[in-house]
Jmol script that loads the backbone (N, CA, C; Angstrom):
load data "model"
ATOM      1  N   MET A   1     -45.296 -52.652 236.585  1.00  0.00           N
ATOM      2  CA  MET A   1     -46.474 -52.599 237.415  1.00  0.00           C
ATOM      3  C   MET A   1     -47.605 -53.337 236.720  1.00  0.00           C
ATOM      4  N   THR A   2     -48.500 -53.876 237.488  1.00  0.00           N
ATOM      5  CA  THR A   2     -49.650 -54.594 236.950  1.00  0.00           C
ATOM      6  C   THR A   2     -50.878 -53.696 236.982  1.00  0.00           C
ATOM      7  N   VAL A   3     -51.608 -53.686 235.882  1.00  0.00           N
ATOM      8  CA  VAL A   3     -52.852 -52.927 235.777  1.00  0.00           C
ATOM      9  C   VAL A   3     -53.941 -53.912 235.353  1.00  0.00           C
ATOM     10  N   HIS A   4     -55.078 -53.868 236.040  1.00  0.00           N
ATOM     11  CA  HIS A   4     -56.198 -54.755 235.736  1.00  0.00           C
ATOM     12  C   HIS A   4     -57.124 -54.063 234.736  1.00  0.00           C
ATOM     13  N   VAL A   5     -57.433 -54.747 233.641  1.00  0.00           N
ATOM     14  CA  VAL A   5     -58.254 -54.180 232.560  1.00  0.00           C
ATOM     15  C   VAL A   5     -59.537 -54.987 232.436  1.00  0.00           C
ATOM     16  N   GLN A   6     -60.662 -54.282 232.374  1.00  0.00           N
ATOM     17  CA  GLN A   6     -61.955 -54.908 232.147  1.00  0.00           C
ATOM     18  C   GLN A   6     -62.495 -54.419 230.811  1.00  0.00           C
ATOM     19  N   LEU A   7     -63.051 -55.332 230.029  1.00  0.00           N
ATOM     20  CA  LEU A   7     -63.644 -55.007 228.738  1.00  0.00           C
ATOM     21  C   LEU A   7     -65.158 -55.175 228.837  1.00  0.00           C
ATOM     22  N   PHE A   8     -65.894 -54.279 228.201  1.00  0.00           N
ATOM     23  CA  PHE A   8     -67.343 -54.302 228.308  1.00  0.00           C
ATOM     24  C   PHE A   8     -68.013 -54.383 226.941  1.00  0.00           C
ATOM     25  N   SER A   9     -69.242 -54.875 226.953  1.00  0.00           N
ATOM     26  CA  SER A   9     -70.133 -54.917 225.803  1.00  0.00           C
ATOM     27  C   SER A   9     -69.500 -55.651 224.618  1.00  0.00           C
ATOM     28  N   HIS A  10     -69.599 -55.055 223.408  1.00  0.00           N
ATOM     29  CA  HIS A  10     -69.084 -55.757 222.236  1.00  0.00           C
ATOM     30  C   HIS A  10     -67.557 -55.861 222.216  1.00  0.00           C
ATOM     31  N   LEU A  11     -66.865 -55.074 223.026  1.00  0.00           N
ATOM     32  CA  LEU A  11     -65.413 -55.231 223.148  1.00  0.00           C
ATOM     33  C   LEU A  11     -65.099 -56.559 223.838  1.00  0.00           C
ATOM     34  N   ARG A  12     -65.857 -56.859 224.874  1.00  0.00           N
ATOM     35  CA  ARG A  12     -65.707 -58.135 225.579  1.00  0.00           C
ATOM     36  C   ARG A  12     -66.018 -59.294 224.634  1.00  0.00           C
ATOM     37  N   ASP A  13     -67.089 -59.146 223.851  1.00  0.00           N
ATOM     38  CA  ASP A  13     -67.467 -60.202 222.913  1.00  0.00           C
ATOM     39  C   ASP A  13     -66.385 -60.420 221.856  1.00  0.00           C
ATOM     40  N   ALA A  14     -65.841 -59.342 221.321  1.00  0.00           N
ATOM     41  CA  ALA A  14     -64.803 -59.453 220.286  1.00  0.00           C
ATOM     42  C   ALA A  14     -63.532 -60.083 220.846  1.00  0.00           C
ATOM     43  N   ALA A  15     -63.199 -59.738 222.091  1.00  0.00           N
ATOM     44  CA  ALA A  15     -61.978 -60.242 222.716  1.00  0.00           C
ATOM     45  C   ALA A  15     -62.124 -61.693 223.176  1.00  0.00           C
ATOM     46  N   GLY A  16     -63.342 -62.079 223.502  1.00  0.00           N
ATOM     47  CA  GLY A  16     -63.554 -63.417 224.035  1.00  0.00           C
ATOM     48  C   GLY A  16     -63.181 -63.547 225.499  1.00  0.00           C
ATOM     49  N   ILE A  17     -62.870 -62.421 226.131  1.00  0.00           N
ATOM     50  CA  ILE A  17     -62.555 -62.368 227.569  1.00  0.00           C
ATOM     51  C   ILE A  17     -63.146 -61.087 228.132  1.00  0.00           C
ATOM     52  N   SER A  18     -63.386 -61.070 229.428  1.00  0.00           N
ATOM     53  CA  SER A  18     -63.935 -59.867 230.043  1.00  0.00           C
ATOM     54  C   SER A  18     -62.894 -59.072 230.821  1.00  0.00           C
ATOM     55  N   GLU A  19     -61.779 -59.715 231.162  1.00  0.00           N
ATOM     56  CA  GLU A  19     -60.748 -58.990 231.909  1.00  0.00           C
ATOM     57  C   GLU A  19     -59.395 -59.664 231.751  1.00  0.00           C
ATOM     58  N   LEU A  20     -58.357 -58.872 231.994  1.00  0.00           N
ATOM     59  CA  LEU A  20     -56.982 -59.372 231.948  1.00  0.00           C
ATOM     60  C   LEU A  20     -56.084 -58.399 232.685  1.00  0.00           C
ATOM     61  N   ASP A  21     -54.911 -58.871 233.054  1.00  0.00           N
ATOM     62  CA  ASP A  21     -53.903 -58.028 233.690  1.00  0.00           C
ATOM     63  C   ASP A  21     -52.804 -57.766 232.676  1.00  0.00           C
ATOM     64  N   LEU A  22     -52.341 -56.517 232.644  1.00  0.00           N
ATOM     65  CA  LEU A  22     -51.239 -56.142 231.764  1.00  0.00           C
ATOM     66  C   LEU A  22     -50.095 -55.587 232.599  1.00  0.00           C
ATOM     67  N   GLU A  23     -48.881 -55.876 232.177  1.00  0.00           N
ATOM     68  CA  GLU A  23     -47.680 -55.352 232.829  1.00  0.00           C
ATOM     69  C   GLU A  23     -47.181 -54.152 232.047  1.00  0.00           C
ATOM     70  N   LEU A  24     -47.008 -53.044 232.743  1.00  0.00           N
ATOM     71  CA  LEU A  24     -46.505 -51.816 232.136  1.00  0.00           C
ATOM     72  C   LEU A  24     -45.363 -51.276 232.982  1.00  0.00           C
ATOM     73  N   PRO A  25     -44.468 -50.513 232.367  1.00  0.00           N
ATOM     74  CA  PRO A  25     -43.411 -49.880 233.165  1.00  0.00           C
ATOM     75  C   PRO A  25     -44.008 -48.797 234.058  1.00  0.00           C
ATOM     76  N   ALA A  26     -43.356 -48.506 235.164  1.00  0.00           N
ATOM     77  CA  ALA A  26     -43.804 -47.431 236.042  1.00  0.00           C
ATOM     78  C   ALA A  26     -43.939 -46.153 235.226  1.00  0.00           C
ATOM     79  N   GLY A  27     -45.007 -45.410 235.451  1.00  0.00           N
ATOM     80  CA  GLY A  27     -45.239 -44.178 234.711  1.00  0.00           C
ATOM     81  C   GLY A  27     -45.888 -44.407 233.364  1.00  0.00           C
ATOM     82  N   GLY A  28     -46.309 -45.644 233.080  1.00  0.00           N
ATOM     83  CA  GLY A  28     -46.966 -45.958 231.809  1.00  0.00           C
ATOM     84  C   GLY A  28     -48.302 -45.228 231.679  1.00  0.00           C
ATOM     85  N   THR A  29     -48.706 -44.985 230.461  1.00  0.00           N
ATOM     86  CA  THR A  29     -49.946 -44.253 230.188  1.00  0.00           C
ATOM     87  C   THR A  29     -51.015 -45.182 229.611  1.00  0.00           C
ATOM     88  N   VAL A  30     -52.224 -44.654 229.543  1.00  0.00           N
ATOM     89  CA  VAL A  30     -53.322 -45.392 228.914  1.00  0.00           C
ATOM     90  C   VAL A  30     -52.967 -45.723 227.470  1.00  0.00           C
ATOM     91  N   SER A  31     -52.330 -44.818 226.774  1.00  0.00           N
ATOM     92  CA  SER A  31     -51.926 -45.071 225.394  1.00  0.00           C
ATOM     93  C   SER A  31     -51.010 -46.295 225.303  1.00  0.00           C
ATOM     94  N   GLU A  32     -50.066 -46.404 226.211  1.00  0.00           N
ATOM     95  CA  GLU A  32     -49.174 -47.563 226.238  1.00  0.00           C
ATOM     96  C   GLU A  32     -49.949 -48.835 226.591  1.00  0.00           C
ATOM     97  N   LEU A  33     -50.897 -48.714 227.494  1.00  0.00           N
ATOM     98  CA  LEU A  33     -51.739 -49.846 227.849  1.00  0.00           C
ATOM     99  C   LEU A  33     -52.504 -50.333 226.624  1.00  0.00           C
ATOM    100  N   LEU A  34     -53.062 -49.395 225.855  1.00  0.00           N
ATOM    101  CA  LEU A  34     -53.821 -49.780 224.664  1.00  0.00           C
ATOM    102  C   LEU A  34     -52.927 -50.493 223.648  1.00  0.00           C
ATOM    103  N   THR A  35     -51.705 -50.036 223.494  1.00  0.00           N
ATOM    104  CA  THR A  35     -50.773 -50.699 222.575  1.00  0.00           C
ATOM    105  C   THR A  35     -50.577 -52.152 222.989  1.00  0.00           C
ATOM    106  N   GLN A  36     -50.385 -52.390 224.270  1.00  0.00           N
ATOM    107  CA  GLN A  36     -50.219 -53.765 224.758  1.00  0.00           C
ATOM    108  C   GLN A  36     -51.505 -54.562 224.616  1.00  0.00           C
ATOM    109  N   LEU A  37     -52.633 -53.922 224.906  1.00  0.00           N
ATOM    110  CA  LEU A  37     -53.917 -54.607 224.778  1.00  0.00           C
ATOM    111  C   LEU A  37     -54.140 -55.064 223.344  1.00  0.00           C
ATOM    112  N   TYR A  38     -53.889 -54.196 222.380  1.00  0.00           N
ATOM    113  CA  TYR A  38     -54.102 -54.540 220.972  1.00  0.00           C
ATOM    114  C   TYR A  38     -53.152 -55.653 220.513  1.00  0.00           C
ATOM    115  N   ALA A  39     -51.960 -55.702 221.085  1.00  0.00           N
ATOM    116  CA  ALA A  39     -51.025 -56.774 220.744  1.00  0.00           C
ATOM    117  C   ALA A  39     -51.539 -58.125 221.252  1.00  0.00           C
ATOM    118  N   ARG A  40     -52.154 -58.116 222.424  1.00  0.00           N
ATOM    119  CA  ARG A  40     -52.678 -59.374 223.005  1.00  0.00           C
ATOM    120  C   ARG A  40     -54.061 -59.728 222.495  1.00  0.00           C
ATOM    121  N   VAL A  41     -54.872 -58.703 222.195  1.00  0.00           N
ATOM    122  CA  VAL A  41     -56.255 -58.924 221.763  1.00  0.00           C
ATOM    123  C   VAL A  41     -56.525 -58.044 220.538  1.00  0.00           C
ATOM    124  N   PRO A  42     -56.018 -58.419 219.373  1.00  0.00           N
ATOM    125  CA  PRO A  42     -56.104 -57.578 218.175  1.00  0.00           C
ATOM    126  C   PRO A  42     -57.533 -57.193 217.765  1.00  0.00           C
ATOM    127  N   ALA A  43     -58.515 -58.008 218.087  1.00  0.00           N
ATOM    128  CA  ALA A  43     -59.892 -57.721 217.677  1.00  0.00           C
ATOM    129  C   ALA A  43     -60.432 -56.423 218.282  1.00  0.00           C
ATOM    130  N   VAL A  44     -59.883 -55.981 219.387  1.00  0.00           N
ATOM    131  CA  VAL A  44     -60.362 -54.766 220.059  1.00  0.00           C
ATOM    132  C   VAL A  44     -59.893 -53.498 219.338  1.00  0.00           C
ATOM    133  N   ARG A  45     -58.822 -53.590 218.567  1.00  0.00           N
ATOM    134  CA  ARG A  45     -58.256 -52.427 217.876  1.00  0.00           C
ATOM    135  C   ARG A  45     -59.270 -51.741 216.954  1.00  0.00           C
ATOM    136  N   ALA A  46     -60.218 -52.466 216.428  1.00  0.00           N
ATOM    137  CA  ALA A  46     -61.201 -51.897 215.499  1.00  0.00           C
ATOM    138  C   ALA A  46     -61.977 -50.738 216.116  1.00  0.00           C
ATOM    139  N   TRP A  47     -62.062 -50.676 217.432  1.00  0.00           N
ATOM    140  CA  TRP A  47     -62.815 -49.613 218.106  1.00  0.00           C
ATOM    141  C   TRP A  47     -61.907 -48.549 218.702  1.00  0.00           C
ATOM    142  N   HIS A  48     -60.650 -48.518 218.319  1.00  0.00           N
ATOM    143  CA  HIS A  48     -59.665 -47.609 218.912  1.00  0.00           C
ATOM    144  C   HIS A  48     -60.150 -46.155 218.969  1.00  0.00           C
ATOM    145  N   SER A  49     -60.718 -45.670 217.893  1.00  0.00           N
ATOM    146  CA  SER A  49     -61.078 -44.241 217.847  1.00  0.00           C
ATOM    147  C   SER A  49     -62.330 -43.897 218.646  1.00  0.00           C
ATOM    148  N   SER A  50     -63.087 -44.891 219.087  1.00  0.00           N
ATOM    149  CA  SER A  50     -64.345 -44.568 219.763  1.00  0.00           C
ATOM    150  C   SER A  50     -64.447 -45.078 221.195  1.00  0.00           C
ATOM    151  N   ILE A  51     -63.462 -45.824 221.682  1.00  0.00           N
ATOM    152  CA  ILE A  51     -63.588 -46.364 223.032  1.00  0.00           C
ATOM    153  C   ILE A  51     -63.474 -45.275 224.095  1.00  0.00           C
ATOM    154  N   ILE A  52     -64.068 -45.569 225.233  1.00  0.00           N
ATOM    155  CA  ILE A  52     -64.020 -44.708 226.412  1.00  0.00           C
ATOM    156  C   ILE A  52     -63.232 -45.464 227.475  1.00  0.00           C
ATOM    157  N   ILE A  53     -62.348 -44.752 228.179  1.00  0.00           N
ATOM    158  CA  ILE A  53     -61.503 -45.386 229.182  1.00  0.00           C
ATOM    159  C   ILE A  53     -61.823 -44.804 230.549  1.00  0.00           C
ATOM    160  N   GLY A  54     -62.038 -45.688 231.497  1.00  0.00           N
ATOM    161  CA  GLY A  54     -62.266 -45.273 232.869  1.00  0.00           C
ATOM    162  C   GLY A  54     -61.153 -45.797 233.755  1.00  0.00           C
ATOM    163  N   ALA A  55     -60.693 -44.962 234.681  1.00  0.00           N
ATOM    164  CA  ALA A  55     -59.713 -45.365 235.690  1.00  0.00           C
ATOM    165  C   ALA A  55     -60.384 -45.152 237.040  1.00  0.00           C
ATOM    166  N   GLY A  56     -60.657 -46.254 237.727  1.00  0.00           N
ATOM    167  CA  GLY A  56     -61.424 -46.135 238.964  1.00  0.00           C
ATOM    168  C   GLY A  56     -62.835 -45.698 238.612  1.00  0.00           C
ATOM    169  N   VAL A  57     -63.260 -44.547 239.110  1.00  0.00           N
ATOM    170  CA  VAL A  57     -64.615 -44.044 238.851  1.00  0.00           C
ATOM    171  C   VAL A  57     -64.623 -42.817 237.945  1.00  0.00           C
ATOM    172  N   GLU A  58     -63.496 -42.519 237.301  1.00  0.00           N
ATOM    173  CA  GLU A  58     -63.399 -41.343 236.433  1.00  0.00           C
ATOM    174  C   GLU A  58     -63.050 -41.748 235.010  1.00  0.00           C
ATOM    175  N   PHE A  59     -63.594 -40.995 234.056  1.00  0.00           N
ATOM    176  CA  PHE A  59     -63.168 -41.164 232.675  1.00  0.00           C
ATOM    177  C   PHE A  59     -61.837 -40.445 232.513  1.00  0.00           C
ATOM    178  N   VAL A  60     -60.924 -41.049 231.752  1.00  0.00           N
ATOM    179  CA  VAL A  60     -59.586 -40.472 231.589  1.00  0.00           C
ATOM    180  C   VAL A  60     -59.199 -40.463 230.120  1.00  0.00           C
ATOM    181  N   GLY A  61     -58.233 -39.620 229.808  1.00  0.00           N
ATOM    182  CA  GLY A  61     -57.702 -39.544 228.454  1.00  0.00           C
ATOM    183  C   GLY A  61     -56.575 -40.542 228.258  1.00  0.00           C
ATOM    184  N   ARG A  62     -56.104 -40.608 227.058  1.00  0.00           N
ATOM    185  CA  ARG A  62     -55.056 -41.570 226.721  1.00  0.00           C
ATOM    186  C   ARG A  62     -53.693 -41.166 227.261  1.00  0.00           C
ATOM    187  N   ASP A  63     -53.585 -39.942 227.767  1.00  0.00           N
ATOM    188  CA  ASP A  63     -52.333 -39.494 228.373  1.00  0.00           C
ATOM    189  C   ASP A  63     -52.316 -39.702 229.890  1.00  0.00           C
ATOM    190  N   HIS A  64     -53.377 -40.274 230.433  1.00  0.00           N
ATOM    191  CA  HIS A  64     -53.469 -40.536 231.873  1.00  0.00           C
ATOM    192  C   HIS A  64     -52.334 -41.464 232.302  1.00  0.00           C
ATOM    193  N   VAL A  65     -51.597 -41.070 233.345  1.00  0.00           N
ATOM    194  CA  VAL A  65     -50.508 -41.896 233.871  1.00  0.00           C
ATOM    195  C   VAL A  65     -51.115 -42.903 234.844  1.00  0.00           C
ATOM    196  N   LEU A  66     -50.833 -44.170 234.592  1.00  0.00           N
ATOM    197  CA  LEU A  66     -51.411 -45.254 235.378  1.00  0.00           C
ATOM    198  C   LEU A  66     -50.643 -45.500 236.665  1.00  0.00           C
ATOM    199  N   ARG A  67     -51.360 -46.034 237.660  1.00  0.00           N
ATOM    200  CA  ARG A  67     -50.753 -46.426 238.930  1.00  0.00           C
ATOM    201  C   ARG A  67     -50.838 -47.943 239.063  1.00  0.00           C
ATOM    202  N   ALA A  68     -49.888 -48.524 239.745  1.00  0.00           N
ATOM    203  CA  ALA A  68     -49.894 -49.975 239.966  1.00  0.00           C
ATOM    204  C   ALA A  68     -51.201 -50.396 240.621  1.00  0.00           C
ATOM    205  N   GLY A  69     -51.794 -51.468 240.122  1.00  0.00           N
ATOM    206  CA  GLY A  69     -53.029 -51.992 240.678  1.00  0.00           C
ATOM    207  C   GLY A  69     -54.285 -51.258 240.251  1.00  0.00           C
ATOM    208  N   GLU A  70     -54.133 -50.247 239.422  1.00  0.00           N
ATOM    209  CA  GLU A  70     -55.295 -49.461 239.004  1.00  0.00           C
ATOM    210  C   GLU A  70     -56.261 -50.328 238.198  1.00  0.00           C
ATOM    211  N   GLN A  71     -57.553 -50.080 238.389  1.00  0.00           N
ATOM    212  CA  GLN A  71     -58.612 -50.770 237.655  1.00  0.00           C
ATOM    213  C   GLN A  71     -58.977 -49.915 236.448  1.00  0.00           C
ATOM    214  N   ILE A  72     -58.809 -50.462 235.251  1.00  0.00           N
ATOM    215  CA  ILE A  72     -59.099 -49.737 234.026  1.00  0.00           C
ATOM    216  C   ILE A  72     -60.275 -50.403 233.329  1.00  0.00           C
ATOM    217  N   ALA A  73     -61.270 -49.607 232.972  1.00  0.00           N
ATOM    218  CA  ALA A  73     -62.432 -50.094 232.239  1.00  0.00           C
ATOM    219  C   ALA A  73     -62.367 -49.548 230.833  1.00  0.00           C
ATOM    220  N   ILE A  74     -62.533 -50.425 229.842  1.00  0.00           N
ATOM    221  CA  ILE A  74     -62.524 -50.013 228.449  1.00  0.00           C
ATOM    222  C   ILE A  74     -63.898 -50.340 227.874  1.00  0.00           C
ATOM    223  N   MET A  75     -64.580 -49.287 227.417  1.00  0.00           N
ATOM    224  CA  MET A  75     -65.980 -49.410 227.027  1.00  0.00           C
ATOM    225  C   MET A  75     -66.225 -48.809 225.645  1.00  0.00           C
ATOM    226  N   PRO A  76     -67.257 -49.291 224.977  1.00  0.00           N
ATOM    227  CA  PRO A  76     -67.685 -48.617 223.753  1.00  0.00           C
ATOM    228  C   PRO A  76     -68.390 -47.324 224.145  1.00  0.00           C
ATOM    229  N   PRO A  77     -68.643 -46.443 223.186  1.00  0.00           N
ATOM    230  CA  PRO A  77     -69.373 -45.218 223.505  1.00  0.00           C
ATOM    231  C   PRO A  77     -70.731 -45.547 224.133  1.00  0.00           C
ATOM    232  N   VAL A  78     -71.167 -44.705 225.050  1.00  0.00           N
ATOM    233  CA  VAL A  78     -72.466 -44.908 225.702  1.00  0.00           C
ATOM    234  C   VAL A  78     -73.564 -44.662 224.691  1.00  0.00           C
ATOM    235  N   GLN A  79     -74.532 -45.570 224.689  1.00  0.00           N
ATOM    236  CA  GLN A  79     -75.658 -45.441 223.769  1.00  0.00           C
ATOM    237  C   GLN A  79     -76.934 -45.351 224.581  1.00  0.00           C
ATOM    238  N   GLY A  80     -77.838 -44.567 224.131  1.00  0.00           N
ATOM    239  CA  GLY A  80     -79.123 -44.448 224.821  1.00  0.00           C
ATOM    240  C   GLY A  80     -80.261 -44.762 223.871  1.00  0.00           C
ATOM    241  N   GLY A  81     -81.447 -44.711 224.406  1.00  0.00           N
ATOM    242  CA  GLY A  81     -82.567 -44.984 223.526  1.00  0.00           C
ATOM    243  C   GLY A  81     -83.854 -44.973 224.243  1.00  0.00           C
TER     244      GLY A  81
END
end "model"
wireframe off; spacefill off
backbone 0.3
color backbone group
């Protein structure tokens, strides 16, 4: 299945791209998506422990089971000021 991934803020800058499509097996999880993302864009791995993942309009955990065509947003922690 294909999942569309968008990268934001300094993750986008580190990757040099703002979005990409990843192929995952049916029933794949966010954790599996991250493994593939890091293989294709190693610079993003540095933020592994602090990134926030959104699926559609909800924040999800790394055990979230993905659906074909799902829009995934990968963001740094929200900062205020």
